[in-house]
C-alpha positions, 0 to 999 in steps of 0.5 A: 500500500502506497502513501498516495493510496493512504492520502486518498483514503483518509481524505475521502473518508473524512469528507464522505457522509458514508465513509464505509462506502469509500473504496480505494484501489491501486494499480501500477502500469508502466512505472506509474501508480493509478489510484481509483476512488469509488464512493456513493454518488452523493459523496462524490460531489463533496470530494470533487468540490466546487469547480473541482478545487477539492479534487485538484487539491487531492491530486496535488497531495497524491503527486507529492506523496508519490514523489516521497515513494519515488513514483508517479501517481494519478487519481481517478474519481468514480461514483458507484451506481 
């Protein structure tokens, strides 16, 4: 488990109304880590924020956390239907 994944999980659970519905998965491809965040549809808007500001902040934190691990990482936001 990487620092990037931990950052996404902590922030998402803190912002979610239903923290038990938060699922964070991680996969690696071509030297880059992809962190995927899935949560309840109503909670996804809280994590994305107005005009995507919160999502951009999460992406920035993930980039910095990945650099500490010596890798690159990106975040994908998904809502569960």
